[in-house]
ROMAR-192279 format. One record per atom (N, C-alpha, C, CB): x negated, y negated, z. Coordinates in steps of 0.001 Angstrom, whole numbers, plus 500000, padded with zeros to 6 digits. Glycine has a CB too. Example, Ala and Ser with C-alpha at 12.3 -4.5 7.8 and 13.67 -1.06 7.14 Angstrom:
% ROMAR-192279
486810505690507800/487700504500507800/486800503300507800/488692504473509046/487150502250507080/486330501060507140/487100499970507870/485916500598505725/
This chain:
% ROMAR-192279
486126515850496088/486958515022496956/488151514490496179/486142513859497552/489271514436496833/490468513829496278/490861512669497194/491633514877496138/490721511453496677/491014510254497466/492200509533496821/489758509307497559/493167509151497640/494386508504497153/494606507258498012/495638509483497214/494117506118497519/494273504846498229/495609504248497809/493080503856497924/496377503759498766/497700503257498403/498046501980499162/498757504320498671/498968501241498565/499502500025499186/500904499824498643/498591498765498903/501793499290499465/503154499028499011/503451497540499122/504177499849499829/504400497098498320/504953495751498447/506450495888498653/504629494868497189/506998495025499494/508400495159499886/509141493830499812/508499495724501291/510453493961499772/511359492815499853/512440493163500876/511988492466498442/513250492199501291/514340492529502209/515313493542501593/515092491258502608/515712494511502389/516712495486501955/518088494851502148/516586496843502755/518509494083501158/519743493315501306/520968494212501383/519893492343500155/520894495417500796/522027496336500890/522282496713502351/521772497604500040/521209496998503076/521353497305504500/521741496063505287/520053497896505058/521210494905504870/521578493656505525/523068493396505431/520813492498504919/523666493729504302/525107493537504128/525894494438505076/525514493817502671/525370495633505336/526072496552506240/525936496144507701/525547497962506059/524794495549508047/524487495304509456/524962493953509977/523021495411509665/525012492946509118/525147491582509633/526441490872509240/523999490773509165/527450491620508883/528723490975508577/529725491968508043/528526489853507578/530960491541507895/531985492406507326/531795492482505809/533410491885507681/532313493554505188/532202493648503728/532762492425503015/532916494885503236/533857491888503527/534457490716502880/533549489502502974/535811490398503505/532946489318504148/532038488185504338/530813488309503443/531608488083505804/530229489493503415/528989489692502683/529195489681501177/528352490989503098/530404490026500736/530677490025499298/530587488634498702/532045490607499024/530732487630499542/530691486246499067/529265485694498989/531528485365499975/528301486444499509/526931485957499574/526060486583498492/526341486238500944/525156485801497946/524152486317497018/523103487094497794/523497485168496211/522282487853497073/521180488567497729/520266487593498469/520368489371496697/520023486461497850/519159485456498475/519741484983499798/518956484262497535/521044484777499821/521678484306501052/521731485397502114/523085483802500760/521938486640501689/521910487748502647/520529487838503288/522277489089501956/519482487674502477/518125487697503022/517925486579504037/517092487575501896/518501485412503758/518392484308504718/519045484672506044/519036483034504148/520189485368505981/520853485836507202/519937486799507959/522203486525506864/519301487708507242/518404488686507863/517218487999508521/517913489700506825/516629487032507823/515506486288508396/515955485518509648/514912485311507347/517142484981509601/517680484220510742/517796485116511969/519063483610510395/518378486296511802/518526487205512934/517160487667513453/519379488418512532/516224487853512537/514885488277512963/514210487186513797/514012488625511736/514350485949513408/513784484848514194/514431484786515568/513966483508513462/515721485056515644/516391485082516939/515838486207517820/517907485250516751/515618487369517209/515094488524517952/513722488243518536/515023489746517048/512930487441517826/511533487216518231/511315485832518818/510607487409517046/512410485171519235/512306483818519801/511570482861518872/511598483867521146/511846483005517581/511281482108516592/509856482391516188/511355480757517087/509288483517516629/507880483791516334/507641484288514914/507352484801517303/508613484995514342/508389485540513001/509709485790512289/507578486839513077/509657485720510959/510774486119510111/510517487476509466/511028485066509036/509356488059509713/509005489330509091/509985490403509567/507535489729509424/510662491016508635/511694491977508979/511099493276509507/512566492258507774/511875493966510322/511425495245510854/511357496276509734/512359495729511982/510599497343509990/510252498308508952/511478498886508240/509443499429509554/512523499191508984/513675499867508384/514531498929507536/514528500490509467/514184497650507510/514909496685506676/514067496193505502/515355495498507519/513033496953505179/512175496638504042/512491497585502882/510675496735504439/512541497061501680/512739497865500475/511477497831499630/513954497357499660/511044498985499173/509802499095498400/510063498752496937/509203500520498521/509272497837496412/509398497472494993/508133497794494202/509720495987494860/507047498132494896/505803498485494192/504968499392495085/504993497205493795/504395500407494474/503386501245495128/502211501326494168/503949502690495492/501080500799494580/499874500859493750/498868501805494384/499254499451493566/498095502473493545/497175503495494047/495846503448493295/497805504893493923/494816503887493997/493554504268493378/493423505770493582/492322503475493991/493218506497492512/492991507937492586/491550508219492206/493971508714491662/490836508895493118/489453509295492830/489335510791493047/488430508519493728/489062511507491974/488864512949492037/487467513257491510/489962513714491219/486700513955492302/485355514336491870/485061515742492363/484288513332492395/484995516664491412/484673518048491723/484001518683490517/485941518839492130/483887520005490510/483195520682489416/483913520542488077/483031522141489746/485226520299488128/486011520246486887/486436518840486484/487232521099487029/486536517923487452/487079516602487161/486214515496487752/488497516489487691/486168514391487031/485519513179487526/486414512013487100/484030513023486965/487354511649487972/488419510714487621/488427509532488583/489785511420487629/488484508332488025/488775507132488809/489850506370488055/487484506243489039/490932506039488754/492050505370488093/492763504471489085/493033506398487489/493164503279488631/493977502378489445/495217502014488641/493174501093489863/496393502135489262/497637501806488574/498767501684489586/497976502872487506/499917501242489096/501130501167489904/502083502257489452/501798499768489796/502711502919490398/503570504053490091/504849503587489381/503918504821491379/505258504353488373/506496504063487678/506431502810486821/507598503932488663/507550502513486186/507677501294485402/508118500144486304/508678501491484241/507919498898485862/508285497757486715/509739497763487175/508015496480485984/510616498301486357/512040498303486707/512508499623487300/512865497988485489/511586500506487650/511945501816488198/512635501657489547/510696502709488341/513641502470489837/514304502393491139/513365502824492263/515566503262491146/513668502349493445/512816502630494598/512606504124494811/513416502018495845/513660504910494693/513525506345494958/512561507018493994/514879507022494877/512483506517492752/511523507083491793/510090506778492211/511785506535490378/509840505559492665/508496505209493121/508073506103494278/508434503732493541/508970506293495226/508649507114496397/508438508563495990/509764507017497451/509291509075495101/509136510453494643/507804510654493940/510279510834493712/507388509690493138/506094509794492459/504943509810493472/505913508625491469/505073509027494532/504059509003495581/503901510392496197/504426507970496668/505007511010496563/504937512326497190/504527513418496205/506272512673497809/504866513245494937/504432514206493923/502911514226493825/505051513868492553/502296513049493933/500833512983493934/500231513725495110/500374511545493955/500853513604496274/500352514336497448/500512515836497253/501090513889498726/501645516231496691/501903517648496484/500896518244495507/503328517861495973/500536517476494496/499649517997493443/498191518036493856/499785517164492199/497742516997494580/496307516881494846/495919517116496311/495836515523494428/496860517102497240/496575517155498683/495375516264499000/496302518623499146/495449514988498682/494284514116498843/494148513598500263/494368512950497884/493025512954500526/492911512103501692/493592510783501354/491413511894502112/494613510427502116/495267509136501952/494418508066502622/496704509156502544/494247506948501964/493474505835502523/494318504577502421/492102505654501780/494339503807503504/495144502586503512/494491501534504385/496572502873504002/495048500335504325/494714499273505278/496014498917505992/494067498003504560/496119499307507235/497333499139508041/498463500030507561/497784497692508015/498128501149506935/499154502079506500/499924502687507656/498540503165505682/499240502941508765/499918503516509926/500889502532510550/498904503965510963/500528501260510488/501347500242511129/502474499720510270/500498499114511537/502327499841508939/503363499275508066/503790500223506953/502872497987507459/502886500536506036/503268501231504809/503952502569505061/502057501449503954/503364503411505900/503949504729506114/505272504676506876/502973505601506859/505403503873507952/506732503791508569/507813503320507602/506687502862509756/507483502347506742/508461501916505745/508807503079504820/507921500716504930/507801503791504346/508040504947503491/508915505980504196/506714505578503070/508687506192505479/509494507165506219/510972506791506188/509010507268507670/511268505542506492/512667505111506527/513308505154505150/512771503708507096/512547504768504135/513109504776502776/513270506211502263/512209503964501813/512369507091502634/512500508502502278/513742509086502927/511248509295502702/513960508728504182/515158509174504900/516417508648504220/515115508710506371/516388507392503828/517552506775503195/517923507486501901/517285505298502920/516909507806501098/517165508409499789/517212509939499830/516102507968498811/516874510542500980/516906511995501090/515909512688500189/518270512493500783/514661512201500169/513635512723499264/512806513796499975/512718511578498753/512805515038499489/511979516083500093/510489515795499883/512342517459499505/509697515987500933/508242515779500841/507548516737501802/507855514289501165/507654518052501563/507153519033502533/505658518956502790/507486520401502068/504870518658501764/503420518592501974/503063517457502926/502688518407500633/503732516328502773/503442515184503625/503804515455505080/504185513962503128/504933516103505328/505421516300506695/504849517543507367/506921516386506689/504043518317506654/503501519565507198/502577519313508390/502746520326506113/502784520063509467/501924519956510658/501502521319511180/502642519189511760/501726522377510408/501355523725510827/500297524300509892/502591524641510864/499803525489510224/498817526150509378/497574525307509196/499415526473508033/497145525143507930/495945524363507638/496111522892508019/495598524476506163/497345522451508204/497614521055508517/497762520812510027/498871520603507798/497585521865510813/497814521700512256/496846520699512868/497684523044512971/495574520791512482/494549519944513099/494122518789512207/493342520775513452/494711518690511047/494381517571510158/495565517357509221/493054517846509346/496483516472509615/497679516239508813/497848514746508543/498927516804509520/498877514403507790/499092513019507394/499746512170508487/499939512980506156/500256512814509538/501069512105510509/500323511701511779/502230512946510874/499329512483512185/498642512212513446/497651511065513300/497922513465513939/497666510178514250/496892508950514152/495390509201514051/497177508078515339/494886510199514768/493449510397514844/492932511467513883/493069510758516244/493751511885512944/493308512817511921/492850512046510687/494434513808511559/492068512725509836/491470512054508681/492259512220507394/490089512564508470/493243513085507373/493979513297506122/494685512009505683/495009514439506288/495055511189506658/495364509796506362/494381508946507140/496850509435506723/493546508194506442/492563507317507065/493025505874506909/491152507520506440/493507505308508006/493893503897508036/492643503107508424/495093503632509050/492022502489507455/490741501821507695/490851500717508734/490204501249506404/491940499961508726/492088498908509723/492103499489511122/493361498108509474/492815500577511289/492942501229512585/491609501823513039/494011502318512525/490950502544512146/489699503219512493/488590502212512804/489262504143511352/488428501216511949/487345500255512140/487538499412513399/487237499349510928/488789499255513832/489070498524515070/489007499433516294/490442497863514990/488554500699516088/488500501674517188/489879501838517831/487463501235518252/490932501707517013/492327501879517453/492735500860518510/492530503283518001/492072499711518510/492373498651519466/493061497494518744/491081498164520179/494349497261518995/495068496201518276/494393494835518342/496454496083518820/493730494535519448/493070493235519559/491915493083518577/492566493031520969/491442494203518055/490306494168517123/490740494283515659/489335495292517451/492040494353515402/492510494463514025/492065493260513205/494036494593513988/491741493512511925/491311492452511015/492130492523509737/489797492567510702/492196491416509040/492923491352507778/492078491916506643/493335489908507466/492739492597505723/492059493144504550/491298492060503808/493061493813503613/491925490927503596/491320489846502838/490003489399503460/492277488672502742/489978489275504770/488778488784505447/487647489803505387/489093488442506900/487946491071505638/486893492090505601/486358492252504188/487420493437506125/487252492269503200/486799492384501809/485895491218501437/488000492445500852/486280490015501822/485489488834501486/484130488867502177/486245487559501872/484116489252503442/482856489352504189/481893490316503501/483120489811505637/482431491392502937/481590492412502307/481220492070500863/482295493749502343/481696490929500374/481346490513499023/482297490996497954/479992490982498701/483454491512498360/484475491926497409/485451490766497177/485226493191497921/486284490828496145/487106489664495804/488123489249496852/487817489931494553/488652490194497644/489698489826498592/491018489587497877/489294488581499380/491939488922498561/493270488688498009/493181487851496731/494170487988499048/493993488235495745/493999487517494481/495436487306494018/493187488280493412/495771486096493612/497055485821492994/498150485399493929/497495486988492278/498254486061495077/499312485731496023/499016486413497347/500704486155495481/499929486257498305/499844486949499578/501179487609499854/499452485981500723/501211488483500850/502410489259501118/503637488417501406/502167490165502257/503447487261502047/504605486444502398/505200485708501198/504219485445503461/504572485818500031/505090485190498819/505857486166497930/503955484578498035/505831487448498272/506368488479497383/507855488290497126/506122489856497969/508636487971498142/510082487826497974/510408486701496996/510755487560499327/509739485571497144/509981484449496233/509574484800494799/509215483204496707/508426485452494655/507969485831493312/508921486845492691/506539486410493366/509408487766493499/510348488777493003/511633488131492502/510670489797494102/512168487173493266/513397486490492854/513213485710491551/513863485547493957/511979485279491314/511685484539490080/511380485465488903/510510483600490306/511532486785489109/511308487735488029/509860488160487855/511791487157486763/509042487978488898/507613488254488776/507177489619489267/506861487233489507/507958490666488989/507602491997489484/506252492464488938/508687493003489109/505938492102487693/504646492517487143/503499491839487887/504569492192485642/503669490569488240/502642489882489025/502468490545490394/503004488394489197/503559491003490974/503497491678492268/502738492992492143/504911491928492819/502994493729491091/502281495000490869/500788494753490657/502872495749489650/500454493715489920/499042493394489708/498364493012491023/498900492252488691/499049492214491819/498527491827493131/498302493053494008/499487490850493827/499245493979493978/499136495198494769/497947496048494313/500433496006494674/497703496086493011/496571496845492476/495242496267492939/496622496869490952/495145494949493011/493887494372493497/493708494655494990/493851492848493233/494799494757495726/494703495125497137/494137496534497308/496076495029497803/494600497490496492/494088498849496648/492640498947496180/494959499840495872/492252498114495221/490842498095494822/489961497598495969/490646497207493577/490377496529496632/489636496059497803/489545497150498865/490299494806498390/490666497818499104/490692498875500121/489762500011499747/492115499406500311/489768500405498479/488889501489498044/487419501117498193/489184501857496596/487067499885497848/485670499463497979/485242499436499443/485466498079497345/486135499030500328/485822499080501763/485682500538502212/486926498356502596/486524501411501685/486428502829502021/485077503400501604/487559503612501352/484591503033500425/483277503501499994/482190503046500970/482966502994498577/482274501810501435/481300501321502415/481431502099503726/481494499802502667/482662502429504101/482905503242505293/482282504627505138/484416503365505562/482443505236503960/481827506534503707/480303506450503780/482257507067502341/479744505323503370/478298505117503462/477840505071504913/477896503826502745/478506504283505750/478020504110507116/478218505355507968/478714502940507764/479154506222507587/479317507440508381/478633508653507745/480791507732508575/477824508401506714/476970509442506163/477624510372505175/476430510231507244/478853510056504754/479516510909503759/478997510609502353/481045510713503812/478469509402502150/477819509032500902/476397508577501198/478613507922500167/475453509051500407/474089508546500490/474009507212499753/473076509571499899/472994506397500049/472917505076499409/472999505128497887/471638504395499807/472320506087497258/472381506164495802/473759506612495321/471313507117495281/474431507469496100/475778507893495747/476759506733495882/476218509069496625/476561505922496916/477402504751497097/477261503798495915/477048504037498403/476041503570495468/475813502691494331/476459503247493062/474314502487494113/476394504555492876/477014505171491699/478525505022491737/476638506651491606/479111505175492922/480564505075493045/481045503638492780/481012505536494446/480336502664493309/480739501275493053/480507500916491591/479964500302493971/479457501456491000/479217501202489580/480311501829488729/477844501743489161/480814502981489159/481912503627488434/483137502713488420/482266504996489076/483397502039489518/484524501104489575/484294499960488596/484717500557491014/483097499387488625/482789498279487716/482981498684486260/481356497794487934/482465499851485899/482538500294484513/483977500554484076/481705501548484322/484761501130484969/486162501416484639/486944500129484446/486813502267485737/486760499176485336/487459497898485200/487007497165483950/487227497023486433/485709497194483703/485178496496482538/485677497065481226/483688496536482559/485995498352481215/486457499007479988/487928498759479713/486206500492480068/488646498224480703/490085498001480549/490350496526480249/490853498445481825/489924496099479066/489961494682478713/491372494133478566/489210494462477439/492378495007478415/493745494555478206/494413494078479493/494558495665477596/493844494431480637/494463494082481914/493726492896482528/494456495295482886/494322491731482356/493686490487482767/493388490458484256/494557489315482401/494304490980485079/494089490910486529/492897491757486969/495344491363487269/492638492853486252/491471493672486580/490183492992486140/491583495050485928/490235492304485008/489062491552484555/488759490403485519/489285491007483124/489807489757486027/489617488680487000/489036489222488300/490947487960487275/489478490407488684/488930491044489891/487440491324489697/489692492364490218/487089491887488541/485697492208488245/484842490951488216/485592492946486912/485336489890487594/484594488633487526/484374488054488917/485334487622486646/485417488069489744/485290487551491114/484312488390491927/486662487524491811/484291489676491708/483382490573492425/481942490312492014/483751492042492164/481691490219490748/480326490047490263/479825488618490498/480248490394488773/480786487681490617/480394486299490842/479942486039492251/481517485393490513/
């Protein structure tokens, strides 16, 4: 099996905000922070004050974290990391994401990936003109199981599947992880990312994103158990593999904190 759990973190795409919400002369006088305030203001107007969360095409990706699990006759790999270096440009992060799909053709696993992460990736891929033929394939072997169709398994959005595709039944990752005895959200929440980013905390954001994909992967293992893809002893071995890998990486404080919270 090739499993590729992913999560993205985003900030306002202020470059697009400058193009959409004022003349070049007006926007040249504003800082990125002020442009973002303009974007949030217009979004609140659009939603009658219900939310400042920007629409998908106005989000810029600053972190993509993944769990890669490969288990076959030749490889037995479990790894969690964030793509690229902290200062890598957005297009490099996206290209690395698609390179992983091209190389491994994995099952993509996410929490609300269909509703947020993938649409954002689509718009940013379009913006940067990044080729990703394996991802967009819908013919041949991909006709009945591709990354784009909602009810196919090549991308498994756990939030969507567990809610039986009913929006009223959607649940937060943090709550489901906590209910199952996993650590849940650690360090921050999504609505804090912009402030942390402005304060120079990109590494903290990447660490937070990595703990999110770990929670998602552990929920995925439980999902594989309940649908019979993993036997109880196999499930225990897989979760133990996660514990051992995290425990062996003593240099990464956020992973040690995740392990401590899980075992506690």
